[in-house]
N, C-alpha and C positions, 0 to 999 in steps of 0.2 A: 382379263385374258379371254381369248376367243373360245367358243364352244361350238358344237354342231348347230346350235340354234340360238345363239345370242351370247350373253356374257354372264358367267357364273363367277361372282366375286368370292373366291375362297379366302377365309381368314388366315392370316399368318399364324404359324405355329406358336410363336412367342406370345400371341394374344388369345390362343385357343381356350385357355382356362382362366383368363383374367375376369374377375367379377365385375369390372367396370363397364362392360359392354351393355348397351341399352337394347333390350329385346322388346319387340312390339307387344302391346297388351293382348291384341287379338290377331289371329292369323288371317290372311286374305281368303276370300270366299273360294277362290280357285283351288286352294289346298283341300277344302272339304269336298269339292267336286271330284278331284283326283282320288280322294279316299273312297268316294262312292264307286269309282271305277275299280279300285283294288278290292272292294267288297264283292263286286260281281265276279272278278277274277278268282278270288278265294273261294267263293261259293261253288263255281263250276269245277274247281280243282278237286274238291272233296265230296260234292253232292253225289257222285256216282257210287261212293262207298255205301251210302244208305239206300241205294236203289238197285244194287247188284242182283238180288233174287228176281225182281220184277223184269229187269232188262234181260237177264238170262232166260227166263221163261218165255218172254215174248219173241226173242230171236232164236230160240231153240239151240242155245249154246250153253256150255257148262258155266257155273259160277266162277270157277278158276280162270277159264278163258276170258270171261267177261271182265275180270280184273285187269286185263291188258289195257282197258280203257283208262285206268289210273296210271299204269306204268308208262304207256305211250305219252300221256300228258306230261309226266315228270321228265322224260327224255326230251320232249319238245321244249320244255322250259330251259333245260340245261344247254341245249344247242341253240335255241332260238334267241335267247336274250342277247348274247354277244354278237351272233351272226346278224341279227336285224339292226343292232346298234351300228354296225359297220355299213350295212347295205343302205341304210337310211341316213347316212352321215350328213349329207348336205340338205336334207329335207327340213323344213321348219318343224319345230317341236309340235306346234298345234296340229299341223297336217299329219304328222306321224301318229299322234294320239288318235285322231279321227279315223285314219286308215286302219289302225290296229283295232279300234272298236268295231269298224265296219266288217273286217274279216272275222272278228270274234262273233258278231251277230250272225254272219253267214254260216259259220261253222256250226252254230247251235241250230240253225234252221235245218241244215243237212242232217244232223243227228235226230232232230224232232220228226223228220219225215222219212228218214232212211230205214231200210229193212235189211240191207246187206252189211254184215258185221265188219268186213274189210273196209267198206266205205266209211263206216262209223269210226273205225280206228284212224283212218286218214283224216277225217274231219276233226277228231280230237287232237291229233298231232298238229294240224294247221291252227287250231284254236290256241294250243299251247304256245306256238311260235308268236302269234299275235299277242298273247298274254305277256310273254317275255319282253316283247318290244314295248308294250304299253307301260309295264312296270318300270323298265329302265329309264324311259323318257319321263315318266310321271315323277320319279324321284328327283330328277334334275329340275324339272319345271316347278316342283314344290319348293325346292331349295332356293331357286332363283326368286320366286315370288315372295318368300318369307324373308330373305336376306340372310347374311352370314350369322347374325346374332340369334336367329331363331330357326336355323336350318335343321338341326336335330329334332326340334319340336315339330316342325312341319313333316319331316320324314316319319316321326313317331305317329303322327295322325294318319298319314298315308298308309303306313304299315298296320295301324289299328283297324283300317277298313278290312284288311284280310283277316285279322284276328276276330273281328265282329262277325265275319262270315261263318266262322266255326261255332259261334254262340247262337246266331240268329239264322243266317242264310242256309246253312246246311240242314239244320233240323227242320226248318220250314219247307225246304225243298224235298226232303224225304217224306214229310207229312203230306205235302201236296201231291207227290208222286203216288202215294198210296190211295189218295182220294180220287184223282182224275187220270191216273196213269203216269208212267214214268216219263212220257214225252212232255207232259205239261210243264215241269220245271225248265226244260230246255227252251220251250216257246217263251216262257216268262223272261228268261235270261236274254233271249234274242231281242225281245221288245224293249227291255230296260236298257240294254246296251245301245240300241238305236236311239233311245231318248237321251242317253248320256252324250252321244255325239253332238247333239244340239247344245247341251250345257258346256261342253268343252269348247265348241266354236265361239260361244259368247263370253267365256271367262278367261281362257288362256291367252296371254298377250302375244302380239305379233313379235316375231324375231327381228333382231337388227341385222344389218348387212354383214356382221362379223362372221356368221356361219359360213359364208361363201369361201372364206380363206382356209377352212379346215380341210385336212387331207387325212387319208388312212395312215400315212406314214407318221404324221404328227401325233395321231391318237396312239399308235403303237409305241412310239418313242417315249411318250409320257408314262407308259406302263413299265418303264425300266426301274421305276422307284421301288426299292425293296420294301418300303412301308406299305405300299399297296398290296403286295403279296402277303405281308404279315396280316393285314386286315382280312384278306380273302381266306387265309388259313384259319383265322379266328371264326369267320363266318361258317366255314365248313365244319369245324370242330364243335362249336357250341350247338348248332342246329342238329348235327349228326348225333351228338350225345343225347340231347333231349328227346328227339323223335325216334331214336332207337328204342327207348323205353316206351314212349307214348304210343308207338305203332302197335304194341302188344299189351297195352295197359289193361284192356278189357279182360284178357285172359288172366292176368295177375289178380285183378279185382274179384273175379268169380271163383278161380281155383284156389288162391291162397288167402285172400282177404275174407272170402265168404259172403260177398255182396251179391244180392239177387241181380240177375241180368237186367231186369226192368229198371234198376236204380243206376246202372252203369252210365246211361246217357246224362244223368244229372251230375255225376262225377266229372264227365267230360266237359259239361258246361262250366263247371268250376274251374277246370284247366283253362278253358277258353276265356273266361272272365279274368283269370289271373294273367293270362298272356296279354289281353287287351289293356288291363291296368298297367302292366309292366312296360308295354310299348309306349303308353302315354307318359308315364312317370320317367322312364328311362330317356325318352326323347327330350323331355323338359329339362332334366338334370344334365343331360349330355351336352347341351350348348355351353355350359360353364365348366363342367368337370368330366369331359369325355373319357379320359383314361381311368379315372376313379370308378365310373359306372361300369366300364368293361371289365376291370379287375374284380370288382365286387360280384358281378354277375358270373364271371368265370370261376370264382371260388365258390359261390353259392350253389350253382347247378350241380356239380358233382357231389357236394355234401348232401343235398336233398335227394339225389338219386341213390346214394348209398343208404341213406335213412329209409327210403322207400323199400329197398331190397331187404333191409334188416327188420323193418317193422311191418312187413306185408301181412302178417297174421292179425293185425289189429286194425279194425275198420276206421275208427274216427281219426287216429293219427295219419293213416294212409290217405284218406280223403283230403285232409288239410295239407299234407305234403304234396299231393298232386296239384292242388291249386297254387301253392307256393312255387312249384316247379314251373308252372306257366309264367308266373311273375318274374322270377329270376332267370329262368332258362331262355326266355325269348325277349326279355326287357331291353337287352343291349343291342338288339338287331338294328334299330334306327340309328343308333350312335355309330355302329360299325359302317353302315351305309354312308353316313355323313363323312366319316373319316376317309373312306375310300374315295369319295368325290373330291374331298379337299386335297388329298395327297396326289391324286392323278392330275390335278391342275387343269391343263388344257384338254384333257380327255375325260370329262366327268360322266358322260353318258355311257361310254364303254366301261368305265370303272363301275358304275351303277349296275350295268348289265352283268358284269362278272360277279358282283355280289349275289345277284339273283341265281346265277349258275352255281355259285359256291354253296348257297343255302340248299339248293336242290340236290347237288352232288353229295353233300354231307348227309342229307336225309336218305338218299339211295344207298350209300355205303353203310351208314349206321344201322338202318333197318334191315339191310341184307345180312350183316354180321349177326345182329341180334336174333334174327329168325332162326339161325343155325343152332343157337343155344337151347332152343325149346325142347329138342330131342336129347339134350345132354342131361347130366345129373343135376344141373342148375334149375331145369324146368322153367316155370313161369317167372322166376326171379332173374333168369339169365339176361334178358334184355335190359333190365335196370342196372345190372352189374356192368354189362358192356357199355351202356350209356355213361356210367360213372367214369370209366377209363377214358372214353373218347372226349367227354366234356371237360375232364381235368386237363387234357392237352391244350385247351383254349388258353390256359394260364401262360403257356410259353410265348405265343405271339402277343398276348395282351400285356404282359410284363415287359417284353422287348420293346413294344411301342412306347410304353411309359418311360422307359429308360432313355430311348432315343429322343423323346420329347424333352426330358430334363437336360440331356446333353446339349441339344440344339438351343434351348433357352439360355443355358449357362454361357455358351459360345456367343450368342447374340448380346447378352449383357456385357461380356468381356469386351467385345468389339465396340459397343456403344461407350463403355467407360474409357477405352483407349482413345476413341475419337474425341471425347470431351476433354481428355487430358492434353491433347494436342492444341 
C-alpha cells in the first residue's frame, strides 16, 4: 500500500499475534541512526529544565517566565507533528528527515547566539515543529526498514533514543551548561544534528514512485478507522497519567519520602533507565503480542502510581516503584505507535504524527491537572493520585482494541472455513 514516501507493508490483523512470523536477528543500521536523532530531540526537549536558573539570570527574566521555553516546545510538538506530516506529504522521507534536522540545527544556533527572549521562544517553537516532523517520519522509516515482523522492536529502539536522553543527554547537558555556560549545550546539539544529516543521507533508503500518488484526502480518509482513535486515546491516557506524577515527583521525594534533594537526580535516572528498558522490552514483545503488552502496561501503571501515593513515606519502596513506573508506564509506547501505523494503512506518517501529538497532549493535560492538586489537602501525593485515575483510563481503549482484534480474527477464521467447505 502506498505511503507518503514508499511502501509500508502493514501486517494483517489476523497475523499480528501469531508466533510463526520470522523476525530478523538484527535491526538495520538505519534504525540506530534514527534512534540517534530521537536522542538529540529528547535531549533538547528537557535540557532546558536543568538550565532554567542560568538562562533566567543571563537574559534577566524570571525563572517562571523562562519556563515558557518548555511550554512553547510542547505546544510546537502537539501542533507541528500532524501539520508537518501533511505539508511534507509528497516529499521523500529521507529529504524530510534531512530538512527537519537542518531546521533543528538552525533553531539551536539561534538560541545559542540570541539575547532577545521573544526570539528564543520563536526559535524553540520552530525547533519543536521540526522535532515533530522528524519523529513522525522516523517512526515510519524505521518500521519500513525493519519489516512487519520487527516493526514494534524498531519503534522501541527509536523511542529508546528519547528515553536515553533523559538518562544521559539531559544530565550531561545540564552539567555542561554549568561548566561552559547555558549556551554550550545548544551549540553541541546544533553540531550533532548537522552531523546526523550526513548519516541520514547515507543510510535512509530512496523512496519509490508510490509516494507521488498520495493525497491529503487519502491520508485523512484512512483516519476514519475507529481503531486508530482508540490507539490515540491510549497514547494520551498512559503518558498523561505517568507524567502527571513524574512532573512533580521531586516534590514528593523531598517532602513526603524524606530523600535529600541531592539524591533526587539519581532517582530520576532510575526512572529513565526503567523507561529505556521498558521501551526495548515492550517493543520486542509487542511484535508478537501487541495487545497483551498494552493491557499489562495499562494495568500495571495505575497500580504502581497508587502504590507510590500510599507508600510515599518509605524511601526504598518508593525508589523501586518509581523505576518500575518508568518500565511499565512507558514500555507500551512503541507498541501503540506500531498499532497506529498498522491501523491507518495508507496514512502511516499522519498516524505516527498523531501519536506524537497524543503523547504530548496527554502530558500537558495530566501535568496541568496534577499541578492544581499541590495546593489541596492531597499535597505532594496529589499528582500521583491524579496519575492513577488518568492511567487507569488506558484500560478502556486497550481492552477495546483486544476485543476488536479477537472479533476480527474469529470472523476471518469463519470466512476461511466457509471458503474451504465450498
